[in-house]
C-alpha positions in Angstrom: 118.1 184.1 -160.6 117.7 186.9 -163.1 118.9 185.4 -166.4 115.8 182.8 -166.0 113.2 185.6 -166.1 111.5 185.9 -169.4 113.3 183.1 -170.6 112.2 179.4 -171.5 112.9 176.8 -168.9 112.9 172.7 -170.2 110.5 171.1 -167.5 113.3 168.5 -165.6 110.5 166.0 -165.4 108.8 166.8 -169.2 111.2 164.2 -171.1 109.9 160.9 -169.3 106.4 162.1 -169.8 106.7 163.3 -174.0 108.4 159.9 -174.3 106.1 157.5 -172.4 108.7 156.5 -169.5 106.9 158.3 -166.9 105.6 155.9 -164.3 102.2 156.6 -163.4 100.7 155.3 -160.1 98.6 152.6 -162.2 101.6 151.4 -164.3 103.0 149.6 -161.3 102.7 146.0 -162.1 103.8 143.4 -158.9 104.8 139.7 -158.9 101.2 138.2 -157.4 99.6 140.9 -158.1 95.9 140.8 -156.9 92.5 143.5 -157.8 90.5 144.5 -155.6 86.5 146.1 -156.8 84.2 147.7 -154.9 80.6 147.4 -153.9 79.2 150.9 -153.9 75.8 151.6 -152.9 72.8 151.4 -155.3 71.1 154.4 -153.2 71.4 157.5 -152.3 70.2 156.9 -148.7 69.6 154.2 -146.6 70.6 151.5 -143.9 71.7 148.6 -145.0 69.6 145.1 -143.4 71.5 142.5 -144.7 74.7 141.9 -146.9 76.1 138.4 -148.2 79.2 138.3 -148.9 79.0 133.9 -149.8 78.3 133.7 -153.1 81.3 136.7 -154.5 83.4 134.1 -152.1 82.8 131.2 -153.7 83.5 132.6 -157.1 86.7 131.0 -158.9 89.7 133.5 -158.6 88.6 135.3 -155.7 90.8 135.4 -153.0 88.2 137.4 -150.5 86.8 140.1 -149.3 86.3 143.2 -147.0 84.4 145.2 -144.8 84.1 147.9 -141.7 84.9 144.2 -140.1 88.4 144.0 -141.5 89.9 147.4 -140.6 92.2 147.1 -137.5 92.0 150.7 -136.7 89.6 153.6 -136.9 87.3 153.3 -139.5 87.1 157.0 -140.0 89.1 159.0 -142.1 89.1 162.7 -143.5 90.6 166.1 -142.7 87.6 165.6 -140.3 87.8 161.8 -139.6 83.8 161.1 -140.3 84.1 158.6 -143.4 84.4 155.3 -142.8 86.2 153.5 -145.4 83.8 150.5 -145.5 80.1 152.1 -144.2 78.6 149.4 -141.8 75.2 150.0 -141.6 74.3 153.9 -142.6 74.2 155.0 -146.2 74.7 158.7 -147.1 75.5 159.0 -150.9 75.4 156.6 -153.9 78.6 155.3 -154.5 79.7 154.8 -150.7 81.6 151.8 -150.1 80.4 149.3 -148.6 82.4 146.5 -149.1 85.5 145.2 -151.3 86.3 141.8 -153.8 89.5 140.6 -154.0 90.3 138.1 -156.7 92.8 137.5 -159.2 92.0 140.0 -161.9 89.4 142.6 -162.0 87.3 141.0 -164.2 86.9 138.1 -161.7 86.3 140.5 -158.8 83.9 142.8 -160.3 81.7 139.4 -161.1 82.1 138.6 -158.0 80.9 141.9 -156.4 77.6 141.8 -158.8 76.9 138.5 -157.2 76.6 140.3 -153.6 73.6 140.2 -151.8 72.6 143.4 -150.2 69.5 144.7 -148.8 69.2 148.2 -148.2 65.8 149.8 -146.6 65.9 153.2 -148.8 65.5 156.3 -146.9 64.6 159.9 -148.7 67.8 161.8 -149.6 68.0 165.4 -149.5 70.4 167.0 -152.6 69.6 171.0 -152.6 71.3 172.6 -150.3 69.0 175.0 -149.2 66.0 172.1 -148.8 68.6 170.6 -146.4 68.9 174.0 -144.5 64.7 173.6 -143.6 63.8 172.3 -140.0 61.9 169.5 -141.3 64.8 168.7 -143.7 65.9 165.0 -143.7 68.9 164.4 -141.8 72.2 163.6 -144.2 73.6 162.6 -140.9 72.1 159.9 -138.4 72.1 161.8 -135.0 72.3 165.2 -135.6 70.3 168.2 -135.4 70.7 169.3 -138.7 72.1 169.4 -141.9 74.3 172.4 -140.8 77.8 172.4 -140.0 78.8 173.9 -136.7 81.6 176.1 -136.8 84.1 176.0 -133.5 82.2 179.1 -132.3 79.3 177.3 -132.2 77.2 178.5 -134.5 76.2 177.3 -137.8 77.1 180.5 -140.0 80.9 181.5 -140.3 81.1 185.6 -139.5 83.8 187.7 -140.1 83.6 191.4 -139.9 85.2 194.6 -140.3 84.1 197.8 -139.5 81.3 199.0 -139.3 78.7 197.5 -142.2 75.0 198.9 -141.0 77.2 202.6 -140.8 78.9 202.1 -144.3 75.9 201.3 -146.0 74.0 203.9 -145.0 76.5 206.7 -145.5 76.4 205.0 -149.6 75.5 206.9 -152.2 74.0 203.2 -154.3 72.5 200.2 -152.9 73.7 197.4 -155.6 72.8 194.0 -154.7 73.5 190.6 -156.7 73.0 186.9 -156.6 75.4 184.6 -158.1 76.0 180.7 -158.0 78.7 178.2 -159.0 77.7 174.6 -159.8 79.0 171.4 -158.9 83.0 170.5 -161.3 84.4 167.2 -161.5 87.8 167.3 -161.7 88.6 164.6 -164.3 92.0 163.5 -164.4 93.3 162.1 -167.1 94.2 159.0 -164.6 91.4 158.2 -162.4 91.9 157.3 -158.9 93.6 154.6 -158.2 96.0 153.1 -155.2 99.1 149.7 -155.1 99.6 149.0 -151.7 102.0 145.6 -151.0 103.7 144.3 -147.8 107.6 145.4 -148.4 110.7 143.3 -147.6 111.0 145.1 -144.0 107.3 143.7 -143.6 106.1 147.8 -143.9 103.0 148.3 -145.2 104.1 150.2 -149.0 101.8 152.1 -151.2 102.6 153.3 -154.9 99.8 156.6 -154.7 98.4 159.1 -156.5 98.2 161.3 -153.6 99.0 164.8 -153.6 99.3 165.8 -150.2 101.7 162.4 -148.4 102.0 163.5 -144.5 98.5 164.6 -145.0 97.3 161.4 -146.2 99.3 159.9 -143.6 98.2 161.7 -140.9 94.9 159.9 -141.7 95.8 156.5 -143.2 97.7 155.0 -139.7 94.7 155.3 -137.5 92.9 152.8 -140.0 95.8 150.9 -140.4 96.4 151.2 -136.7 100.2 151.6 -137.9 102.6 154.1 -137.2 104.1 156.2 -139.3 107.3 154.2 -139.8 105.7 151.5 -140.5 104.2 152.6 -143.8 106.3 153.4 -146.9 104.3 156.3 -149.2 105.9 156.5 -152.4 104.5 158.9 -155.0 105.6 160.6 -157.8 103.6 161.9 -161.0 100.0 162.4 -159.8 98.5 161.3 -163.4 96.3 164.9 -163.2 94.3 165.9 -159.8 93.2 169.8 -159.8 92.6 169.2 -156.2 90.5 165.5 -156.6 93.8 163.8 -155.1 94.0 166.3 -152.0 91.4 163.1 -150.9 92.5 159.2 -149.8 89.9 157.7 -152.4 91.5 153.8 -153.0 94.7 154.1 -150.5 92.8 152.4 -147.5 91.0 150.2 -149.6 94.5 148.4 -150.8 96.6 149.2 -148.0 93.5 146.9 -145.8 93.7 144.6 -148.5 97.7 144.0 -148.7 97.3 143.9 -145.0 94.4 141.3 -144.8 95.5 139.3 -147.9 99.6 139.5 -147.8 99.7 139.9 -151.8 100.4 143.1 -153.9 96.8 145.1 -154.6 95.7 147.5 -157.3 92.2 149.0 -157.0 91.5 151.3 -159.7 88.3 153.3 -160.0 86.5 153.1 -163.5 86.2 156.3 -165.2 82.4 156.0 -164.4 83.2 155.5 -160.9 85.1 158.2 -160.7 82.9 160.7 -162.1 79.8 159.2 -160.4 81.5 159.2 -156.7 84.9 160.8 -156.7 85.2 164.3 -154.6 84.2 167.6 -156.5 84.1 170.5 -156.2 80.9 171.7 -154.6 78.0 174.4 -155.7 78.5 178.1 -154.0 75.7 180.5 -154.0 76.4 184.1 -153.1 74.4 187.3 -152.7 76.1 190.4 -152.1 75.2 193.8 -150.9 77.8 196.4 -152.0 77.5 200.5 -150.5 79.2 202.8 -153.1 79.4 205.8 -153.1 79.3 208.3 -156.7 82.9 208.7 -157.3 83.0 204.7 -157.4 84.4 204.0 -153.8 82.8 200.6 -152.3 82.5 201.9 -148.8 80.0 198.4 -147.2 80.0 194.9 -148.7 77.7 192.6 -147.3 78.9 189.3 -148.6 76.7 186.0 -148.0 77.8 182.9 -149.5 76.3 179.0 -148.6 78.2 176.2 -149.6 77.4 172.7 -149.8 79.1 169.9 -148.2 77.8 166.8 -149.8 77.6 163.4 -147.1 80.6 163.9 -145.5 82.9 166.9 -144.1 85.9 166.3 -146.2 86.7 170.0 -146.9 84.0 172.1 -147.1 83.5 173.7 -143.5 87.1 174.6 -144.4 86.4 176.1 -147.7 83.6 178.7 -146.2 86.3 179.6 -143.4 89.0 180.0 -146.4 86.3 182.2 -148.8 85.5 183.9 -145.8 89.3 185.6 -146.1 90.4 185.8 -149.6 87.3 185.1 -151.3 86.4 188.8 -151.5 89.0 189.8 -154.5 92.0 192.0 -154.0 90.0 194.9 -153.0 89.9 197.5 -150.1 86.3 197.9 -148.4 86.5 199.8 -144.9 83.3 197.9 -144.1 82.8 194.3 -144.1 80.7 191.9 -143.4 81.1 187.9 -144.8 77.9 184.9 -143.4 79.0 182.0 -144.6 76.7 178.5 -143.9 78.2 175.0 -144.5 75.5 172.6 -145.1 75.0 168.4 -146.3 73.4 166.9 -148.6 73.0 163.2 -149.6 75.9 163.8 -152.5 79.4 162.5 -152.8 82.1 164.8 -151.0 82.9 168.2 -152.2 86.6 168.8 -152.0 89.3 171.2 -153.3 89.2 172.1 -156.7 92.0 174.6 -158.4 92.3 178.5 -156.5 90.2 176.0 -153.8 87.5 178.4 -152.6 89.5 181.9 -153.4 88.1 181.5 -157.1 84.5 180.5 -156.2 84.4 183.7 -153.9 86.2 185.8 -156.8 84.3 185.1 -159.4 81.0 186.1 -158.2 83.0 189.6 -157.1 84.3 190.4 -160.3 80.5 190.2 -161.8 79.5 192.0 -158.6 82.5 194.4 -159.8 80.7 194.8 -163.3 77.6 195.4 -161.9 78.3 198.5 -159.7 79.9 199.8 -163.1 77.0 199.5 -164.8 74.5 201.6 -162.2 77.6 204.3 -162.3 77.8 204.5 -165.7 81.6 203.9 -165.7 84.2 201.6 -167.2 84.7 198.6 -165.4 88.4 199.5 -165.8 87.8 202.1 -163.3 86.0 200.5 -160.6 88.6 197.9 -160.4 91.7 200.5 -160.4 89.7 202.9 -157.6 88.9 200.2 -154.9 92.4 198.0 -155.9 94.6 196.8 -152.8 97.2 199.2 -152.0 100.1 198.3 -149.4 99.2 198.9 -146.0 95.8 198.3 -146.6 93.4 195.7 -144.7 91.6 192.5 -145.5 88.7 191.3 -143.9 90.0 189.6 -141.5 92.5 192.5 -140.7 95.0 191.1 -142.3 97.8 194.0 -143.6 98.2 194.0 -147.4 101.7 193.7 -148.2 103.4 193.9 -151.8 100.4 195.0 -153.3 100.9 194.5 -157.2 96.8 194.7 -158.2 97.0 198.1 -160.2 100.5 196.8 -162.0 99.2 193.8 -163.1 96.2 195.3 -164.3 97.7 198.1 -166.0 99.7 195.0 -167.4 96.5 192.9 -168.6 95.3 195.8 -170.1 98.6 196.6 -172.1 98.5 193.0 -172.8 95.0 193.0 -174.2 95.3 195.9 -176.5 93.5 198.3 -173.8 94.4 201.9 -173.5 94.0 203.2 -170.1 93.5 207.1 -169.2 96.2 208.4 -167.7 94.7 208.6 -164.5 94.9 205.0 -164.3 98.3 204.6 -165.9 99.4 206.6 -163.1 98.2 204.8 -160.6 100.6 202.7 -158.2 99.7 199.8 -155.6 102.4 201.9 -153.3 99.9 204.9 -152.3 96.8 205.9 -153.2 
């Protein structure tokens, strides 16, 4: 194994990519293939009062349509199955799927979609999570008590405690506070969301999929199609870029339902505009950090509060709060920690995973806070980080014991590569001891 360290190793799949021979999901063309286009909600929130598909169905070249009534199993999917494949009544965000048209080509399908007669009673949406938290805010989820996610402890706040935060702050020489924000981000992979579904020669429902999480998605799709896993062939490969966006089901449920209903291969691909407008996002975070710091630079207490916007459905948002609470405070040993996290629903598309999912979000705020501490103390930011870096056996916020610590050595190497001359006492530090 050591012969590979520091060496340039060819990527086993690289040749197909650089020669253009690699097959991505959108490259698959099957005999007799049909194409689906979706009717998206034109409003952010409302109630569907009337849906007339007849003009679309009468369009030459249209094979048929799909609505919630065509779902043979549960019209719900997701990590928490609360997202409908097609919403039958309430619209929670602009771009939510209402129906689909299947036709001989995409242009015909899109033409037919534009003929559908849709009457939605528009309602007041809420986009800002702090507005959504107010008791009198419009409800994103019909029939719910509030726009807050309720965690497993029955509370709308997720908490992590280590030590005694009150005593830690009282014993500190300085209290340093900061507020930091992460905006919504789009993944923007080269290949937008796409799926191909067909009935194979064994009568199974088969897919060419973009999925980044095959068995995770199979577990969500089986109840939708009312099929056992053995009756679904889920073939992936090159994702076409995902960055976390393809941890969500975007197209497979639509093509799967169409293939089952019309017994023909079906492709559904979102345009770049549809992908950017209605696909999953990395949701916004707001962080407030209050640190108790000693004159020698040690952080003895950290009160870490976060708010995360979850879009109109659950998706990964509550998990993001829990994950950030566990790992998002950075690789620093703080003996007294109190984390509070809230997940808030808004009338936006679902908010999901993205690179370094939920961990980098919290750590970006923590690293800015470390710089702020250095400013207050009047010391170099390297100094504050070395003093507080994890050593072997330190406890994380959830009382996990740090194993294989290497933060000190990583920072020493980073400084070397950056041409920074660290003082001798920092160069002498080790992650094996304090």
